[in-house]
N, C-alpha and C positions, 0 to 999 in steps of 0.2 A: 367657300366651304361653310356649311351651316353648322350649328351646334350639335345636332344629332350625329352627323358624320364624324365630327371631331371626337365625340364621346365614343363612338364605335371603334375608332382607330386607337384611342388611348386605353380602352377597356382591357385588351390582352396584355398590354405593358403593365398596367396596374395590377392585374391578376398575377402576373409573373413575379413582380416585385413582392407582393403580399405572400405568395407561396414560398419564395426564397427566404423571406423574413421568418415565417413560421417554421420552415424546415431548419433554419439556423438555430432558432430558439430551442426546438426539440433536440437537436444534436448537442447543443451546449448543456442542456439539462441532463441528457443521457451521460455525457462525459463526466459531469459533476457527480452523478449518482455512482457511476462505475468506479471513480477514484476516491469515493468516500467524503467528498466535500459537502458541507451542510447546504441544504436548499433554502432559499429565501422566499418569503411571500411577497405580495405586492408592495407592502410598506416596509420591507427589510427585516421583518421578524423571522426567526428561524422556524422552518417547517420540520426539517429532519436534521439531526436528531431532535425529537420533540422536547425532551426533558434533560436537564443537567444531570439527573440521576443516571440516565443512559450513558452519558459521556464519562461520568465518574466510574461506573461499572466497567466500561470498556478500558479505561485507564488502569483500573485495579487488576483486570485480567491480564493486560499487557505487561504490567509491572511484575506480576507473579511469574508469567511466562519468561520474562527477561531474566529474572533471578534463577529460574531453573536452568535456562540455557547457559548462564554464566557459570553455574556450578558444574554442569556437564562439560563445558569447555575447560574448566580448571582440571577436572579429572583426566580429560583427554591430553592436556599438556603434561601432566605428571606421567602418564603412561608413555608419551612420546619421549620424554627425557630419559626414562628408564630404557626404552628401546634404543635410543641414540647411544646411551652409555654402554649397553651390551654390544652393540655393533662396533663401536669405536675402541673399546677396551682390548687389551691384548688377550689372546686365547688362554695363556697360562694363568693370568690373573683371574679370569672368569672361572677357570677350572678350580682354582684355589678357593674362591668364594662359594662355589657350589659345594665343595667338600666340607667347608666350614659349616654350611647349613645342615649337613647330614649328621 
């Protein structure tokens, strides 16, 4: 077998390995973007998010949303306690409390 024949036989294998490598890199990058992981450049520097200010703004928004959700959850718990009390109390006691309110 001469050198040209060997290269012709190896060329499809090399092309296949290269294609699989590039497809894997593209898929990995897509997964990182989809799940919000920061993208790294060739030397490890962050490409996205580009600024620490963006991350700080995102944290600020998430913190305020978290506080709102906690407040809403607290009010829902209070309502649930009231409903549980109404359902589990005796009917005569409930009637007396309603009459006292009037």
